Backbone as a chain_set.jsonl record, in Angstrom:
{"seq": "XXXXXXXXXXXXXXXXXXXXXXXXXXXXXXXXXXXXXXXXXXXXXXXXXXXXXXXXXXXXXXXXXXXXXXXXXXXXXXXXXXXXXXXXXXX", "coords": {"N": [[-29.993, -23.212, -12.671], [-27.624, -21.591, -10.667], [-26.027, -22.569, -7.877], [-24.99, -21.243, -4.789], [-23.095, -21.281, -1.854], [-22.804, -19.835, 1.311], [-20.786, -20.079, 3.941], [-20.809, -20.089, 7.582], [-18.34, -19.055, 8.459], [-17.689, -17.378, 6.454], [-19.014, -15.007, 6.534], [-18.095, -12.382, 6.472], [-16.626, -9.2, 5.529], [-14.049, -8.501, 3.365], [-12.008, -5.872, 3.179], [-10.086, -3.8, 1.046], [-8.076, -1.105, 0.805], [-6.984, 1.397, -1.537], [-5.099, 3.482, -3.797], [-5.131, 5.455, -6.698], [-3.877, 7.55, -9.148], [-4.281, 9.755, -7.51], [-6.845, 9.314, -6.508], [-8.695, 7.794, -3.984], [-9.717, 4.529, -3.151], [-11.867, 1.723, -2.204], [-11.992, -1.676, -2.103], [-14.486, -4.055, -1.622], [-15.06, -7.255, -0.585], [-16.456, -10.61, -0.497], [-16.429, -14.081, 0.318], [-17.429, -17.327, -0.988], [-18.903, -20.513, -1.76], [-19.214, -22.013, -4.936], [-21.363, -23.976, -6.824], [-20.639, -25.923, -9.506], [-21.165, -28.254, -10.797], [-19.202, -30.167, -10.438], [-17.531, -32.645, -8.346], [-17.136, -31.351, -5.954], [-17.94, -28.19, -4.516], [-16.581, -25.01, -5.552], [-14.339, -22.591, -4.191], [-14.877, -19.139, -4.322], [-14.577, -15.571, -4.886], [-16.394, -12.566, -4.492], [-17.558, -9.284, -5.342], [-18.81, -6.754, -3.15], [-21.257, -4.164, -3.046], [-20.69, -0.721, -2.186], [-21.276, -0.051, 1.166], [-23.029, -2.172, 1.294], [-24.26, -4.85, 3.243], [-22.69, -7.885, 4.333], [-23.552, -11.094, 2.893], [-25.577, -13.4, 4.652], [-24.953, -16.604, 6.268], [-25.876, -19.467, 4.357], [-27.82, -20.804, 1.637], [-27.852, -19.759, -1.77], [-28.931, -18.414, -4.952], [-27.7, -17.264, -8.049], [-28.575, -14.097, -9.144], [-30.11, -13.159, -12.131], [-29.408, -10.638, -13.303], [-26.834, -10.352, -12.47], [-25.038, -11.305, -14.282], [-23.581, -10.392, -17.352], [-23.164, -9.612, -20.86], [-20.02, -8.992, -21.913], [-17.103, -7.302, -23.131], [-16.072, -8.385, -26.357], [-18.101, -10.25, -26.52], [-18.203, -11.915, -24.34], [-19.198, -13.643, -21.39], [-19.499, -11.966, -18.237], [-19.247, -11.126, -14.771], [-21.455, -8.733, -13.516], [-21.093, -5.349, -12.152], [-23.083, -5.038, -10.359], [-23.429, -7.376, -8.73], [-25.446, -9.855, -7.387], [-27.219, -11.921, -5.046], [-29.792, -14.39, -4.503], [-31.715, -15.646, -1.863], [-32.155, -19.14, -1.379], [-34.792, -21.246, -0.598], [-35.465, -24.036, 1.556], [-33.341, -26.018, 0.841], [-31.086, -28.634, 0.278], [-27.601, -29.541, 0.871]], "CA": [[-29.746, -22.433, -11.465], [-26.267, -21.639, -10.116], [-26.154, -22.578, -6.449], [-23.887, -20.702, -4.04], [-23.239, -21.498, -0.447], [-22.028, -19.013, 2.184], [-20.547, -20.729, 5.233], [-20.716, -19.142, 8.759], [-17.005, -18.499, 8.574], [-17.535, -16.469, 5.308], [-19.952, -13.878, 6.744], [-17.256, -11.213, 6.758], [-16.234, -8.45, 4.392], [-12.652, -8.183, 3.27], [-11.803, -4.59, 2.56], [-8.683, -3.431, 0.643], [-8.043, 0.267, 0.278], [-5.935, 1.701, -2.488], [-5.116, 4.823, -4.408], [-4.544, 5.546, -8.061], [-3.971, 8.9, -9.744], [-4.804, 10.709, -6.479], [-8.161, 8.881, -6.073], [-8.723, 6.724, -3.09], [-10.841, 3.581, -3.357], [-11.881, 0.557, -1.298], [-12.64, -2.882, -2.677], [-15.142, -4.814, -0.614], [-15.289, -8.583, -1.096], [-16.874, -11.708, 0.37], [-16.194, -15.335, -0.353], [-18.482, -18.353, -0.862], [-18.645, -21.712, -2.575], [-20.15, -22.098, -6.044], [-21.551, -25.382, -7.37], [-20.547, -25.889, -10.922], [-21.385, -29.589, -11.402], [-18.186, -31.08, -10.07], [-17.767, -33.367, -7.082], [-17.066, -30.466, -4.852], [-18.072, -26.785, -4.829], [-15.302, -24.222, -5.621], [-14.336, -21.344, -3.493], [-14.681, -17.952, -5.231], [-14.657, -14.252, -4.229], [-17.289, -11.65, -5.28], [-17.533, -7.908, -4.832], [-20.034, -6.178, -2.55], [-21.386, -2.719, -3.276], [-20.352, 0.159, -1.066], [-22.325, -0.038, 2.125], [-23.833, -3.404, 1.332], [-23.866, -5.808, 4.276], [-22.33, -9.269, 3.762], [-24.645, -12.08, 2.844], [-25.599, -14.328, 5.796], [-24.699, -18.019, 5.917], [-26.977, -20.13, 3.72], [-27.774, -21.16, 0.208], [-28.266, -18.685, -2.633], [-28.755, -18.526, -6.368], [-27.248, -16.045, -8.706], [-29.63, -13.275, -9.794], [-29.811, -13.018, -13.587], [-28.782, -9.351, -13.594], [-25.421, -10.446, -12.066], [-24.234, -11.72, -15.427], [-23.851, -9.643, -18.524], [-22.272, -9.897, -21.997], [-18.993, -7.956, -21.876], [-16.278, -7.106, -24.334], [-15.83, -9.547, -27.192], [-19.272, -11.138, -26.366], [-17.889, -12.912, -23.276], [-19.903, -13.437, -20.134], [-18.788, -11.502, -17.091], [-20.074, -10.706, -13.626], [-21.666, -7.253, -13.58], [-20.769, -4.684, -10.917], [-24.201, -5.164, -9.431], [-23.481, -8.785, -8.371], [-26.489, -10.052, -6.385], [-27.693, -13.263, -4.803], [-31.163, -14.486, -4.0], [-31.808, -16.776, -0.973], [-32.915, -20.378, -1.787], [-35.494, -21.833, 0.561], [-35.606, -25.499, 1.64], [-32.449, -26.682, -0.021], [-30.078, -29.484, 0.953], [-26.301, -29.495, 0.275]], "C": [[-28.321, -22.61, -10.999], [-26.348, -21.481, -8.591], [-24.84, -22.112, -5.788], [-24.172, -20.908, -2.567], [-22.293, -20.514, 0.286], [-21.952, -19.76, 3.52], [-20.507, -19.698, 6.365], [-19.473, -18.454, 8.839], [-16.752, -17.448, 7.453], [-18.438, -15.221, 5.422], [-19.149, -12.655, 7.2], [-16.958, -10.514, 5.467], [-14.766, -8.241, 4.448], [-12.545, -6.88, 2.512], [-10.323, -4.294, 2.278], [-8.7, -2.039, 0.077], [-6.868, 0.396, -0.688], [-6.018, 3.133, -3.002], [-4.454, 4.808, -5.793], [-4.823, 6.915, -8.64], [-4.634, 9.865, -8.774], [-6.217, 10.38, -5.995], [-8.046, 7.708, -5.18], [-9.925, 5.822, -3.374], [-10.745, 2.446, -2.335], [-12.641, -0.537, -2.051], [-13.244, -3.674, -1.513], [-15.523, -6.2, -1.182], [-15.769, -9.605, -0.045], [-16.628, -13.034, -0.391], [-17.352, -16.35, -0.138], [-18.017, -19.517, -1.743], [-19.721, -21.786, -3.679], [-20.202, -23.523, -6.551], [-21.691, -25.335, -8.874], [-20.654, -27.302, -11.553], [-20.3, -30.61, -11.069], [-18.485, -31.85, -8.791], [-17.795, -32.438, -5.888], [-17.347, -29.039, -5.322], [-16.681, -26.113, -4.824], [-15.405, -22.927, -4.913], [-14.098, -20.2, -4.509], [-14.987, -16.705, -4.396], [-15.489, -13.336, -5.139], [-17.251, -10.298, -4.563], [-18.865, -7.6, -4.16], [-20.077, -4.662, -2.861], [-21.056, -1.968, -2.031], [-21.571, 0.21, -0.15], [-23.188, -1.271, 2.251], [-23.325, -4.328, 2.424], [-23.505, -7.135, 3.672], [-23.538, -10.156, 3.767], [-24.506, -12.999, 4.035], [-25.319, -15.673, 5.393], [-25.976, -18.608, 5.366], [-26.731, -20.376, 2.254], [-28.431, -20.046, -0.625], [-28.231, -19.112, -4.069], [-28.321, -17.261, -6.935], [-28.397, -15.346, -9.42], [-29.139, -13.031, -11.237], [-29.087, -11.727, -13.959], [-27.251, -9.346, -13.217], [-24.452, -10.804, -13.17], [-24.59, -10.841, -16.639], [-22.821, -9.992, -19.649], [-21.283, -8.668, -22.027], [-18.297, -7.78, -23.197], [-16.003, -8.406, -25.037], [-16.895, -10.606, -27.002], [-19.008, -12.249, -25.348], [-18.743, -12.592, -22.062], [-19.078, -12.984, -19.008], [-19.766, -11.159, -15.994], [-20.239, -9.184, -13.732], [-21.173, -6.691, -12.231], [-21.825, -4.762, -9.873], [-24.469, -6.626, -9.083], [-24.469, -8.936, -7.231], [-26.839, -11.532, -6.264], [-29.088, -13.274, -4.202], [-31.198, -15.766, -3.117], [-32.61, -17.952, -1.618], [-33.504, -21.018, -0.548], [-35.519, -23.383, 0.422], [-34.672, -26.268, 0.74], [-31.473, -27.507, 0.836], [-28.731, -29.406, 0.177], [-26.249, -30.694, -0.677]], "O": [[-27.853, -23.748, -10.947], [-26.688, -20.413, -8.08], [-23.747, -22.526, -6.173], [-25.295, -20.743, -2.091], [-21.126, -20.384, -0.083], [-22.98, -20.029, 4.141], [-20.195, -18.534, 6.113], [-19.467, -17.299, 9.265], [-15.754, -16.729, 7.484], [-18.578, -14.473, 4.454], [-19.49, -11.995, 8.182], [-17.018, -11.131, 4.404], [-14.25, -7.834, 5.489], [-12.94, -6.788, 1.35], [-9.448, -4.499, 3.12], [-9.26, -1.798, -0.992], [-5.911, -0.377, -0.656], [-6.931, 3.881, -2.652], [-3.385, 4.233, -6.002], [-5.966, 7.371, -8.598], [-5.451, 10.695, -9.173], [-6.747, 11.098, -5.148], [-7.394, 6.72, -5.521], [-10.993, 6.282, -3.777], [-9.713, 2.234, -1.698], [-13.75, -0.344, -2.55], [-12.561, -3.93, -0.522], [-16.248, -6.274, -2.174], [-15.502, -9.455, 1.147], [-16.627, -13.054, -1.622], [-18.142, -16.212, 0.796], [-16.948, -19.511, -2.352], [-20.919, -21.651, -3.432], [-19.172, -24.184, -6.685], [-22.656, -24.819, -9.439], [-20.274, -27.5, -12.707], [-20.45, -31.792, -11.38], [-19.568, -31.72, -8.22], [-18.446, -32.748, -4.891], [-17.007, -28.712, -6.459], [-15.746, -26.588, -4.18], [-16.414, -22.228, -5.002], [-13.256, -20.289, -5.403], [-15.587, -16.797, -3.326], [-15.326, -13.322, -6.359], [-16.959, -10.195, -3.371], [-19.91, -8.118, -4.553], [-19.043, -3.996, -2.923], [-21.131, -2.513, -0.929], [-22.699, 0.463, -0.573], [-23.976, -1.405, 3.187], [-22.123, -4.571, 2.535], [-23.981, -7.471, 2.588], [-24.45, -9.974, 4.574], [-23.383, -13.349, 4.397], [-25.427, -15.949, 4.198], [-27.06, -18.288, 5.853], [-25.638, -20.194, 1.717], [-29.441, -19.47, -0.22], [-27.561, -20.092, -4.395], [-28.562, -16.216, -6.331], [-29.106, -15.963, -10.215], [-27.971, -12.75, -11.502], [-28.235, -11.734, -14.848], [-26.508, -8.446, -13.609], [-23.237, -10.645, -13.043], [-25.765, -10.587, -16.906], [-21.771, -10.581, -19.393], [-21.689, -7.512, -22.149], [-18.852, -8.081, -24.254], [-15.732, -9.421, -24.396], [-16.637, -11.774, -27.292], [-19.516, -13.364, -25.472], [-18.983, -11.428, -21.743], [-18.008, -13.551, -18.79], [-20.951, -10.931, -16.239], [-19.283, -8.457, -14.001], [-20.877, -7.442, -11.301], [-21.57, -4.59, -8.681], [-25.616, -7.071, -9.136], [-24.363, -8.242, -6.22], [-26.768, -12.289, -7.232], [-29.513, -12.347, -3.512], [-30.769, -16.833, -3.557], [-33.607, -17.736, -2.307], [-32.801, -21.294, 0.424], [-35.585, -23.929, -0.679], [-35.126, -27.091, -0.054], [-31.1, -27.124, 1.945], [-28.736, -29.226, -1.041], [-25.235, -30.913, -1.339]]}, "num_chains": 1, "name": "protein.A"}
């Protein structure tokens, strides 16, 4: 299980608009801490789908469909990045 923590200060969406070849777009991101086995969790940023509300503060695990095998057989985050709440967990 990959554990992710969203702190109360991270319950916001960062939006960055842009334009390329006449097409306008908006990137929506949220940040959290991911536990990868080290002494401390690491800060990371992940995309939110259009219209998706930010995840609330708490502990989550990565949903399996969030990871896929990409180009050259490398693991990558899918565009449908999703988290599942973890109940009764301690930091």
